[in-house]
C-alpha positions as CSV (number, residue, x, y, z in Angstrom):
1,M,39.8,9.6,-34.7
2,S,42.9,9.5,-32.5
3,P,43.9,6.2,-31.1
4,S,42.6,5.4,-27.6
5,R,44.9,5.6,-24.6
6,R,44.6,1.8,-24.1
7,T,45.8,1.3,-27.7
8,L,48.8,3.7,-27.2
9,L,49.8,2.0,-23.9
10,A,49.5,-1.5,-25.5
11,A,51.6,-0.4,-28.4
12,G,54.2,1.2,-26.2
13,A,54.4,-1.9,-24.0
14,G,54.8,-4.2,-26.9
15,G,57.6,-2.1,-28.5
16,A,59.5,-1.9,-25.2
17,A,59.2,-5.7,-24.8
18,A,60.5,-6.3,-28.3
19,V,63.6,-4.2,-27.6
20,A,64.2,-5.7,-24.2
21,V,64.4,-9.3,-25.4
22,G,66.0,-8.5,-28.7
23,Q,63.2,-9.8,-30.9
24,S,64.3,-10.9,-34.3
25,P,62.8,-9.1,-37.3
26,A,60.9,-12.3,-38.2
27,V,59.4,-12.6,-34.7
28,A,58.5,-8.9,-34.7
29,A,56.8,-9.3,-38.1
30,E,54.9,-12.4,-36.9
31,S,53.6,-10.4,-33.9
32,A,52.6,-7.5,-36.1
33,E,50.7,-10.0,-38.4
34,S,49.0,-11.5,-35.4
35,A,47.9,-8.0,-34.2
36,E,46.7,-7.3,-37.8
37,S,44.7,-10.5,-37.8
38,A,43.1,-9.6,-34.5
39,D,42.1,-6.2,-35.9
40,E,40.8,-7.8,-39.1
41,A,38.7,-10.3,-37.0
42,R,37.3,-7.5,-34.9
43,A,36.4,-5.5,-38.0
44,A,34.7,-8.5,-39.5
45,R,32.8,-9.1,-36.2
46,R,31.7,-5.5,-36.1
47,D,30.5,-5.7,-39.7
48,R,28.3,-8.8,-38.8
49,L,26.9,-7.0,-35.7
50,R,26.2,-3.8,-37.7
51,R,24.1,-5.9,-40.1
52,I,22.1,-7.3,-37.2
53,I,21.6,-3.7,-35.9
54,G,20.5,-2.6,-39.4
55,R,17.7,-5.1,-39.3
56,M,16.4,-4.0,-35.8
57,S,13.3,-1.9,-35.4
58,L,13.6,1.3,-33.4
59,E,11.7,-0.4,-30.5
60,E,14.2,-3.2,-30.5
61,K,17.1,-0.8,-30.4
62,V,15.6,1.1,-27.5
63,G,15.0,-2.1,-25.6
64,Q,18.5,-3.3,-26.1
65,L,19.8,-0.5,-23.9
66,F,17.7,-1.6,-20.9
67,V,18.6,-4.1,-18.1
68,M,15.5,-4.7,-16.0
69,R,14.5,-6.7,-13.0
70,V,11.9,-9.4,-12.9
71,Y,10.4,-11.4,-10.1
72,G,10.3,-15.2,-10.0
73,T,12.2,-18.4,-10.1
74,S,10.9,-19.3,-13.6
75,A,10.8,-17.4,-16.9
76,T,7.3,-18.7,-17.7
77,D,5.7,-20.0,-14.5
78,P,6.6,-18.0,-11.4
79,D,4.8,-18.2,-8.1
80,Q,1.6,-16.2,-7.9
81,A,3.1,-13.7,-5.4
82,D,5.8,-13.0,-8.0
83,V,3.2,-12.7,-10.8
84,D,1.4,-10.1,-8.7
85,K,4.6,-8.1,-8.2
86,N,5.5,-8.2,-11.9
87,L,2.0,-7.1,-12.9
88,E,2.2,-4.3,-10.4
89,E,5.6,-3.0,-11.5
90,T,5.6,-3.7,-15.3
91,G,2.2,-4.9,-16.3
92,V,3.5,-8.4,-17.3
93,R,3.3,-11.8,-15.6
94,N,6.8,-13.2,-16.1
95,A,10.2,-12.8,-17.7
96,T,9.1,-14.1,-21.1
97,E,6.4,-11.4,-21.3
98,L,8.8,-8.7,-20.0
99,I,11.3,-9.5,-22.8
100,A,8.5,-9.4,-25.4
101,K,7.1,-6.1,-24.1
102,F,10.3,-4.2,-23.8
103,R,12.6,-6.1,-26.3
104,L,15.2,-6.2,-23.5
105,G,18.9,-6.4,-23.9
106,G,19.5,-7.6,-20.3
107,I,18.0,-8.8,-17.0
108,I,19.5,-8.4,-13.6
109,Y,19.1,-11.1,-10.9
110,F,18.3,-10.3,-7.3
111,G,17.9,-12.7,-4.3
112,W,14.9,-10.6,-3.1
113,A,13.3,-11.0,-6.5
114,N,13.5,-14.8,-6.1
115,N,15.8,-15.3,-9.0
116,T,18.6,-17.2,-7.2
117,K,16.9,-19.7,-4.9
118,E,19.2,-22.6,-5.8
119,P,21.7,-23.4,-8.7
120,H,19.6,-25.7,-10.9
121,Q,16.6,-23.3,-10.6
122,T,18.8,-20.3,-11.5
123,A,20.2,-22.1,-14.5
124,D,16.7,-23.0,-15.7
125,L,15.6,-19.4,-15.3
126,S,18.6,-18.3,-17.4
127,N,17.8,-20.8,-20.1
128,G,14.1,-19.7,-20.1
129,I,15.2,-16.1,-20.4
130,Q,17.5,-16.9,-23.4
131,R,14.7,-19.0,-25.1
132,A,12.4,-16.0,-24.8
133,A,15.0,-13.7,-26.2
134,L,15.7,-15.9,-29.2
135,Q,12.0,-16.0,-30.0
136,Q,12.0,-12.3,-30.6
137,D,12.4,-10.9,-34.2
138,S,16.0,-9.9,-33.7
139,E,17.0,-13.2,-32.0
140,I,19.6,-11.5,-29.8
141,P,20.6,-13.3,-26.6
142,L,20.2,-11.4,-23.3
143,L,23.1,-10.4,-21.0
144,I,22.1,-11.6,-17.6
145,S,23.8,-9.8,-14.8
146,T,24.0,-9.5,-11.0
147,D,25.8,-7.8,-8.1
148,Q,28.0,-10.6,-6.8
149,E,30.8,-8.6,-5.1
150,Y,31.1,-11.2,-2.3
151,G,31.5,-10.2,1.3
152,I,28.6,-8.0,2.3
153,V,27.0,-7.9,-1.2
154,A,26.1,-11.3,-2.7
155,R,23.0,-12.2,-4.7
156,V,24.0,-15.9,-5.2
157,G,24.4,-17.8,-2.0
158,E,25.2,-21.3,-0.8
159,P,25.6,-23.9,-2.0
160,A,27.5,-21.7,-4.5
161,T,31.0,-20.9,-3.2
162,L,31.1,-17.6,-1.2
163,M,34.4,-15.7,-1.5
164,P,35.8,-13.0,0.9
165,G,34.8,-9.5,-0.1
166,A,37.0,-6.7,-1.4
167,M,38.4,-5.3,1.8
168,A,39.2,-8.8,3.1
169,L,41.1,-9.5,-0.1
170,G,42.8,-6.1,0.3
171,A,43.8,-7.2,3.8
172,G,45.2,-10.5,2.4
173,G,47.2,-8.4,-0.1
174,S,47.7,-11.3,-2.6
175,R,47.0,-10.6,-6.2
176,S,47.1,-14.3,-7.0
177,D,44.4,-14.9,-4.3
178,A,42.3,-12.1,-5.7
179,R,42.7,-13.4,-9.2
180,R,41.8,-17.0,-8.2
181,A,38.8,-15.9,-6.2
182,A,37.4,-14.0,-9.2
183,R,38.2,-16.9,-11.6
184,I,36.3,-19.4,-9.4
185,A,33.5,-16.9,-8.9
186,G,33.3,-16.2,-12.6
187,A,33.2,-19.9,-13.5
188,E,30.3,-20.5,-11.1
189,L,28.3,-17.5,-12.3
190,A,28.8,-18.6,-15.9
191,A,27.6,-22.0,-15.1
192,L,24.3,-20.4,-13.9
193,G,24.0,-18.3,-17.1
194,I,25.1,-15.1,-15.4
195,M,27.5,-13.5,-17.8
196,Q,28.0,-10.0,-16.4
197,D,29.0,-9.4,-12.8
198,Y,29.0,-5.9,-11.4
199,A,32.3,-6.3,-9.7
200,P,35.1,-5.5,-8.7
201,L,34.7,-2.1,-7.1
202,A,37.4,0.4,-8.1
203,D,36.4,2.9,-5.4
204,V,39.1,4.0,-3.0
205,N,37.7,4.1,0.5
206,V,39.5,7.1,2.1
207,N,36.5,8.1,4.3
208,P,35.8,5.8,7.3
209,A,32.4,7.4,7.6
210,N,31.4,6.2,4.1
211,P,28.0,4.5,4.6
212,V,27.7,2.9,1.1
213,I,31.2,1.7,0.1
214,G,33.3,0.8,3.2
215,V,34.4,-2.9,3.1
216,R,33.2,-3.2,-0.5
217,S,36.4,-1.4,-1.4
218,F,39.8,-3.0,-1.5
219,G,41.2,-0.2,0.7
220,S,42.5,3.3,0.9
221,D,45.7,3.2,-1.1
222,P,44.9,3.9,-4.8
223,E,47.8,1.9,-6.2
224,A,47.0,-1.1,-4.0
225,V,43.3,-0.9,-5.0
226,A,44.4,-0.7,-8.7
227,R,46.5,-3.9,-8.3
228,M,43.6,-5.8,-6.8
229,V,41.1,-4.5,-9.4
230,V,43.4,-5.7,-12.2
231,A,43.8,-9.1,-10.6
232,Q,40.0,-9.5,-10.3
233,V,39.3,-8.3,-13.8
234,E,41.7,-10.9,-15.1
235,G,40.1,-13.6,-12.9
236,Y,36.5,-12.9,-13.9
237,Q,37.2,-12.4,-17.6
238,S,39.5,-15.4,-17.9
239,A,36.5,-17.4,-16.6
240,G,34.5,-16.1,-19.6
241,I,32.2,-13.5,-18.0
242,A,32.2,-9.7,-18.2
243,S,33.4,-7.8,-15.1
244,T,32.4,-4.3,-14.2
245,S,34.4,-1.8,-12.3
246,K,32.4,0.7,-10.3
247,H,31.5,3.4,-9.4
248,F,33.0,5.9,-11.8
249,P,34.4,8.5,-11.2
250,G,34.9,7.2,-7.7
251,H,32.5,6.8,-4.7
252,G,35.1,6.3,-1.9
253,D,35.0,9.7,-0.2
254,T,31.4,10.4,0.8
255,E,29.3,10.5,4.0
256,T,26.1,10.2,2.0
257,D,24.5,7.0,0.7
258,S,23.5,7.4,-3.0
259,H,20.7,5.0,-2.5
260,T,18.9,7.6,-0.4
261,A,20.3,11.0,-1.5
262,L,22.7,12.6,-3.9
263,P,26.3,12.8,-2.5
264,T,28.8,15.4,-3.4
265,I,32.5,14.6,-3.7
266,H,34.6,17.6,-3.0
267,H,37.9,16.4,-4.4
268,T,39.8,18.8,-6.7
269,R,40.7,17.7,-10.1
270,E,44.2,17.0,-8.9
271,Q,42.9,15.0,-5.9
272,W,40.7,13.0,-8.3
273,Q,43.7,12.2,-10.5
274,E,45.7,11.1,-7.5
275,L,43.1,9.3,-5.4
276,D,40.1,8.1,-7.5
277,A,41.4,7.7,-11.1
278,P,44.2,5.1,-10.7
279,P,42.0,2.0,-10.2
280,F,39.8,2.9,-13.2
281,R,42.9,3.6,-15.4
282,A,44.3,0.2,-14.4
283,A,40.9,-1.5,-15.1
284,I,40.8,0.1,-18.6
285,E,44.3,-0.9,-19.4
286,A,43.5,-4.5,-18.2
287,G,40.7,-4.6,-20.8
288,I,37.7,-4.3,-18.5
289,D,34.4,-5.2,-20.2
290,S,32.2,-2.7,-18.6
291,I,32.3,0.3,-16.2
292,M,29.4,1.4,-13.9
293,T,28.6,5.0,-13.2
294,A,28.1,6.6,-9.8
295,H,25.1,8.8,-8.8
296,I,27.4,11.4,-7.3
297,V,28.2,15.1,-7.9
298,V,31.8,16.1,-8.5
299,P,31.9,19.8,-9.1
300,A,35.6,19.8,-10.0
301,L,34.8,17.4,-12.9
302,D,31.4,18.9,-13.9
303,P,30.6,22.5,-12.8
304,A,27.0,21.9,-13.8
305,E,26.8,19.5,-10.8
306,D,24.8,16.9,-12.6
307,P,25.1,13.3,-11.2
308,A,28.0,11.6,-12.9
309,T,25.6,9.1,-14.4
310,L,24.0,12.0,-16.4
311,S,27.2,14.1,-16.9
312,H,28.6,14.4,-20.5
313,P,31.8,16.0,-19.2
314,I,32.5,13.1,-16.9
315,L,31.3,10.1,-19.0
316,T,32.3,11.3,-22.5
317,G,34.9,14.0,-21.7
318,I,36.8,12.1,-19.1
319,L,36.0,8.4,-19.3
320,R,35.7,8.1,-23.1
321,E,38.1,10.8,-24.4
322,E,40.6,11.3,-21.6
323,L,40.9,7.7,-20.3
324,G,40.3,6.2,-23.7
325,Y,37.7,3.8,-22.6
326,D,35.7,2.2,-25.5
327,G,33.8,-0.5,-23.7
328,V,30.3,-0.7,-22.2
329,V,29.2,2.0,-19.7
330,V,26.3,0.9,-17.5
331,T,24.5,3.0,-15.0
332,D,24.1,2.2,-11.3
333,S,20.5,1.3,-10.5
334,L,18.2,4.1,-11.8
335,G,15.9,3.4,-8.9
336,M,18.4,5.0,-6.4
337,A,17.5,8.4,-5.0
338,G,20.9,9.8,-6.0
339,V,20.0,9.9,-9.7
340,R,16.3,10.9,-9.2
341,T,16.7,14.0,-7.1
342,K,17.4,16.5,-9.9
343,Y,15.4,15.1,-12.8
344,G,12.3,13.0,-13.3
345,D,12.2,9.3,-14.2
346,D,11.2,10.3,-17.8
347,R,14.4,12.4,-18.2
348,V,17.0,10.3,-16.5
349,P,17.4,7.6,-19.2
350,V,17.5,10.2,-22.0
351,L,20.1,12.3,-20.2
352,A,22.1,9.2,-19.3
353,V,22.4,8.2,-23.0
354,K,23.2,11.7,-24.0
355,A,26.0,11.7,-21.4
356,G,27.5,8.5,-22.9
357,V,25.8,5.6,-21.2
358,D,25.2,2.3,-23.0
359,Q,23.1,0.2,-20.5
360,L,20.3,1.6,-18.4
361,L,20.0,-0.5,-15.3
362,N,16.9,-1.2,-13.3
363,P,14.7,1.8,-14.0
364,P,12.1,2.3,-11.2
365,E,9.3,2.9,-13.7
366,P,10.2,0.7,-16.6
367,E,7.4,1.7,-18.9
368,I,8.1,5.4,-18.3
369,A,11.8,5.0,-19.0
370,W,11.4,2.9,-22.1
371,N,8.8,5.2,-23.7
372,A,10.8,8.3,-22.8
373,L,13.8,7.0,-24.6
374,L,11.7,6.0,-27.6
375,A,10.1,9.4,-27.7
376,A,13.5,11.2,-27.5
377,V,14.6,9.4,-30.7
378,R,11.3,10.0,-32.5
379,D,11.4,13.7,-31.5
380,G,15.0,14.2,-32.6
381,E,16.5,14.8,-29.2
382,L,18.6,11.6,-29.7
383,T,19.5,10.2,-33.0
384,E,19.1,6.6,-34.0
385,E,22.9,6.6,-34.8
386,R,23.6,7.4,-31.2
387,L,21.6,4.3,-30.1
388,D,23.5,2.3,-32.7
389,E,26.8,3.2,-31.0
390,S,25.7,1.8,-27.7
391,I,24.1,-1.3,-29.3
392,L,27.3,-2.1,-31.1
393,R,29.2,-2.0,-27.8
394,I,26.6,-4.2,-26.1
395,L,26.5,-6.7,-29.0
396,E,30.3,-6.8,-29.1
397,L,30.3,-7.7,-25.4
398,K,27.7,-10.4,-25.9
399,S,29.7,-11.8,-28.8
400,R,33.0,-11.7,-26.9
401,R,31.4,-13.6,-24.0
402,G,30.1,-16.3,-26.4
403,L,26.4,-15.6,-26.1
404,F,25.8,-15.6,-29.9
405,K,27.4,-19.1,-30.1
406,D,25.5,-20.7,-27.2
407,P,23.7,-18.8,-24.5
408,F,22.4,-21.9,-22.7
409,V,23.7,-23.8,-19.6
410,T,23.2,-27.3,-18.3
411,H,22.5,-29.0,-15.0
412,Q,25.6,-31.1,-15.6
413,G,27.7,-27.9,-15.9
414,V,26.2,-26.6,-12.7
415,D,27.1,-29.8,-10.9
416,R,30.6,-29.8,-12.2
417,T,31.3,-26.2,-11.3
418,V,29.1,-24.7,-8.6
419,G,30.1,-25.1,-5.0
420,T,32.6,-28.0,-5.7
421,R,34.8,-29.3,-2.9
422,Q,37.8,-27.8,-4.6
423,H,36.2,-24.4,-4.9
424,L,35.1,-24.4,-1.2
425,A,38.5,-25.5,0.0
426,A,40.1,-22.7,-2.1
427,A,37.7,-20.1,-0.6
428,D,38.6,-21.3,2.9
429,R,42.4,-21.1,2.3
430,I,42.1,-17.6,0.6
431,T,39.9,-16.3,3.4
432,E,42.2,-17.5,6.2
433,R,44.9,-15.2,4.8
434,T,42.6,-12.2,5.2
435,T,41.7,-12.3,8.9
436,T,43.5,-9.5,10.7
437,V,44.6,-9.5,14.3
438,L,44.6,-5.9,15.5
439,A,45.5,-6.4,19.1
440,N,46.7,-9.2,21.3
441,A,47.7,-8.0,24.8
442,D,49.3,-10.5,27.1
443,G,49.3,-13.1,24.3
444,L,45.6,-14.1,24.9
445,L,45.4,-15.3,21.3
446,P,45.3,-18.0,20.1
447,L,42.7,-19.4,22.4
448,S,43.6,-22.8,23.8
449,R,41.2,-25.7,23.9
450,R,42.7,-26.6,27.3
451,R,42.6,-23.1,28.9
452,H,39.6,-21.7,27.1
453,R,37.5,-24.7,26.4
454,N,34.2,-23.2,27.5
455,L,33.5,-20.3,25.1
456,L,30.6,-17.9,25.0
457,V,29.9,-16.2,21.6
458,V,27.7,-13.1,21.7
459,G,27.2,-10.1,19.5
460,A,25.4,-8.8,16.4
461,D,23.5,-11.1,14.0
462,P,22.9,-9.0,10.8
463,D,21.0,-10.6,8.0
464,S,23.1,-12.7,5.7
465,P,24.2,-10.8,2.5
466,S,23.0,-13.7,0.4
467,G,20.2,-14.9,2.6
468,T,21.8,-18.3,2.9
469,T,24.4,-18.1,5.8
470,G,24.5,-17.3,9.4
471,P,23.5,-16.0,11.9
472,P,27.0,-15.0,12.8
473,T,26.9,-16.0,16.5
474,S,25.6,-19.5,15.7
475,T,28.1,-19.9,12.8
476,L,31.0,-18.9,15.1
477,A,29.8,-21.2,17.9
478,E,29.5,-24.1,15.5
479,A,32.9,-23.4,14.1
480,F,34.5,-23.4,17.5
481,T,32.7,-26.6,18.5
482,E,34.1,-28.3,15.4
483,L,37.5,-27.1,16.5
484,G,37.2,-28.9,19.9
485,F,35.7,-26.1,22.1
486,S,32.5,-26.1,24.0
487,A,30.9,-23.0,22.5
488,T,27.5,-21.4,23.3
489,A,25.8,-18.8,21.1
490,L,23.8,-15.8,22.4
491,S,22.6,-13.2,20.0
492,T,22.7,-9.7,21.5
493,G,22.1,-7.6,18.4
494,T,23.5,-4.3,17.3
495,D,21.7,-2.3,19.9
496,P,21.5,-4.5,23.1
497,E,19.2,-3.2,25.8
498,Q,20.3,-3.5,29.5
499,A,18.3,-6.7,29.9
500,T,20.2,-8.3,27.1
501,I,23.5,-7.1,28.5
502,D,22.6,-8.5,31.9
503,E,21.7,-11.8,30.2
504,A,25.1,-11.9,28.5
505,V,26.9,-11.2,31.7
506,A,25.0,-14.0,33.4
507,A,25.8,-16.4,30.6
508,A,29.5,-15.5,30.9
509,D,29.6,-17.0,34.4
510,G,31.7,-20.1,34.4
511,M,33.0,-19.5,30.9
512,D,36.7,-19.5,30.0
513,A,36.5,-16.7,27.4
514,V,33.9,-14.6,25.6
515,L,33.9,-13.7,21.9
516,V,32.0,-10.6,21.0
517,G,31.1,-10.0,17.3
518,T,30.8,-6.2,16.8
519,Y,29.1,-4.5,13.9
520,N,29.7,-0.9,13.0
521,V,30.3,0.4,16.5
522,T,29.8,4.2,17.0
523,A,30.4,6.5,19.9
524,D,26.9,6.0,21.3
525,S,26.5,2.4,20.4
526,P,25.2,0.1,23.2
527,Q,27.7,-2.5,21.9
528,R,30.3,-0.6,23.9
529,A,28.3,-1.1,27.2
530,L,28.0,-4.8,26.3
531,V,31.8,-5.2,25.9
532,S,32.5,-3.2,29.1
533,A,30.0,-5.3,31.2
534,L,31.5,-8.5,29.9
535,A,35.1,-7.4,30.6
536,E,34.1,-6.5,34.2
537,T,33.3,-10.1,34.8
538,G,37.0,-10.9,34.6
539,V,36.4,-13.4,31.9
540,P,38.9,-12.8,28.9
541,V,37.1,-10.9,26.1
542,V,38.0,-11.2,22.4
543,T,36.2,-8.8,20.0
544,L,35.8,-9.5,16.3
545,A,34.7,-6.7,14.0
546,I,32.4,-8.5,11.5
547,R,32.1,-5.6,9.1
548,N,34.0,-2.3,9.3
549,P,37.5,-2.7,10.9
550,Y,37.1,0.7,12.6
551,D,35.1,-0.7,15.6
552,I,38.2,-1.1,17.7
553,A,38.5,2.7,17.9
554,Y,35.2,3.0,19.7
555,L,35.5,0.0,22.1
556,P,36.5,0.4,25.8
557,E,40.1,-0.4,26.5
558,A,39.0,-3.8,28.0
559,G,37.5,-4.7,24.6
560,T,40.6,-3.9,22.6
561,R,43.1,-6.2,24.4
562,A,42.4,-9.0,21.9
563,S,40.7,-7.8,18.7
564,L,40.3,-9.0,15.1
565,A,38.6,-8.0,11.9
566,S,37.0,-10.3,9.4
567,Y,35.5,-7.6,7.1
568,S,32.2,-9.5,6.6
569,W,30.0,-12.0,8.3
570,T,29.3,-14.7,5.7
571,D,30.2,-18.2,6.9
572,V,33.4,-18.4,5.0
573,E,34.8,-15.2,6.7
574,L,33.6,-16.3,10.1
575,R,34.9,-19.8,9.9
576,A,38.3,-18.5,8.9
577,A,38.3,-16.1,11.8
578,A,37.5,-19.0,14.2
579,R,40.4,-21.0,12.8
580,V,42.7,-18.0,13.4
581,I,41.4,-17.3,16.9
582,A,41.9,-21.0,17.7
583,G,45.4,-21.1,16.3
584,R,44.5,-23.5,13.5
585,A,45.5,-20.9,10.9
586,R,48.2,-18.2,11.2
587,P,47.0,-14.7,11.1
588,A,48.3,-13.0,7.9
589,G,45.9,-10.1,7.2
590,R,47.1,-6.6,7.3
591,L,44.9,-3.5,7.5
592,P,44.2,-2.1,4.0
593,V,42.8,1.1,5.6
594,P,43.9,3.2,8.5
595,V,41.9,3.1,11.7
596,P,41.6,6.7,13.0
597,G,40.9,7.7,16.6
598,A,37.3,8.0,17.7
599,D,37.8,11.5,19.2
600,D,40.4,12.7,16.8
601,P,40.0,11.5,13.1
602,E,43.5,12.9,12.4
603,Q,45.1,10.6,14.8
604,V,45.8,7.1,13.4
605,L,45.5,4.4,15.9
606,Y,46.4,1.6,13.5
607,P,48.0,2.4,10.2
608,V,47.7,0.7,6.8
609,G,49.7,-2.5,6.9
610,H,49.1,-3.1,10.6
611,G,48.4,-6.7,11.6
612,L,49.8,-9.1,14.2
613,S,50.9,-12.7,13.8
614,Y,51.6,-15.6,16.1
């Protein structure tokens, strides 16, 4: 077997460094011995893990590839409503029974599944899951995972520390901030027993109309995205948890949401190499633990037009062989429509493993998926040796993350780590550096407590990403009140009716300024009429895009005189935006994506790097 690309790059970098600093032969020999010792240790670890695999039954091997959801706050005694949901979906009552039935290798946590109500509960759930795993014949600990991207996707909420999301960090532009945010986040997840995070995104968001990625991406510049991805991989993995770059081979240029349909990416092979591949290459070279697949079609990479999750040319031919990746490959959720449109739920897991996948995430019909994979091995479509390849990668990851030594967590560890004063203060400081001022005509910003004391806050109030923060208008009003303003909140929603607009105009009477929180404004959005009506009152209007920074292109001119972007609407982003608007923090964010014109997408209103200061 030829050496992987990562090995070749590491060897080349090491040789160059030795020449550059003039290493003595003795030092060079010591470095070589150290590398040899690491190789020997890895070989010994693999031998131990292969012996474990050799003792596993076929059913245990099949189960080790699955990562499933379960409802409930407890592994043994969930609420009756969660018991009912588990019985309906999987025929079991709780996580302990789920692990015994399917011999699982992993479980994914969701807020909506009631897995992450509060830190001690989450830690207890994790411990219960690990006890159930160690009671099985193979005694292999589980890998507990979640989607904790921060920003608009967060499964663990307050009182845990919430960090700014990817595009906000991209606006901040600081690799050290991105690294520190991930290190803090990783430490808190580890304290809860969550040892695999499906972050950071390596998608390059080159399409403003992208409905599924957007602010979840660090930006539109492949090299800038690559730098931030590496920083976050280093941060998460230095905290002891596995990070996951997604969605391979790149989900940044689509106008279709893979949750609801199967998108097609029309990049040529050359465009893919230039736009989509760099962040994944960088993640691999940084030693990324796992990579998640995308439910997308890329004809230039696979003429058969299979979803990438099920594509052998993409996952084995490109990811494994061309990019030299030898870590764990995990699917995006198998419950998403993008992977279910072409094949049935019984074929998807089999085809995914044949394509090169190791972990099968969140199948919609767990029993169908599990039995289909088992039958594929028994019927000879898949070999047991093929399963062993994936299981070895999974067990190596579990070993590397310390699960074989001690998979349990403690309340004391939670209290020492999760949502500490130091972590919360760091999150505030990092986030302040991400808020971006896009326009500031006539020097309206920063608002003054003397000239703009009475402040009306109106706008959209989308549900909290984690279920624990907001609503945005109230959060902003409270933040301004703490800063010495007299602030009033009025929720007008994303589609305000005329009566709501009239109410906002009446509320603006006597105010010194109005702040409007906008959310994904489009050409026909009633939010435009709201901004126009408020501007016509003569009261100064400030707009804050609380999700996509593209809103400013669709707002009437009166709403673009003073405008900012926060890139998400959790409390940490909104409080930081309030401090910037009030002049308590200097605006430092710079657009990581261009803002095109509403009528002419080829016209760039605000380029990458744009951002005002004061």
